[in-house]
Steps between C-alpha positions, in 0.01 A plus 500: 500500500453158351593420143265281296783250484574479874397197697298550817576307823203292621459299815448123442236295685675314784648167373510609138813538284577620151776296338605738230408764241200475261251345750146633497411662825136506622322655789413226752364669804579787742804326639696523168542388146614168358567341160173413326341157548289269289128550512530791745347751255774737604565834328870547409625823648867479396798300382787416736828680431697225675495268795335597822703613809742260666600427855852574631580134408407569141186289482169641371320671797159359588451712812246775540633818334693332217486707181521468124573768238219513242453677167133613501276373218460738215819481293647244260700261705661157501293249689599141580285251312407147588704248313397317180274770362514659154426875496396689188479870471161617627437207734329591830725440806341392825623490860551137615658300781848585631461843351554360150334617170263255346254470211231351720202728542301289749462706820817699411535871445657655184824680563557604149579402139812320371698740277825314449643402166285265296455166673692391809498147640589507863718235646550390858788671682772325689483515884649846581605456856242757610228244573337484154471136404572557134218260405214750472680828452556600142653784297427869554250633253435864405154610617314836442330523843306822435191286432509306825171409675416726787184315615 
């Protein structure tokens, strides 16, 4: 039996990687999932629990069959925001490039509503050694995903 708090393993599209927790995962095609992309009009189906699988050498696996653990959309979860945004309680949260949360509604699907404390200004993270550049990735934000777009 699966708990509502358990992540689910999903197969990644060949060549795709997930660099850490909080990334928005969207269905891409029948070959697997990937982090959401700009303008792709993708429905977010979950939030990554951590980085995707690694090879024996410890690098992120890009081969067919690589996997990522994903928390399915529907709960209140931390999602990684784009840097340099200010979130206020009640703001709509959209799926954007790199699997990051955005306030941009153009061609993007809603993944939920920001429910963190008051206002939060996200700042750029430092490079984390997992491949994230640190220039576009911002803080984690608390998002109620029960109102995510399904079409």
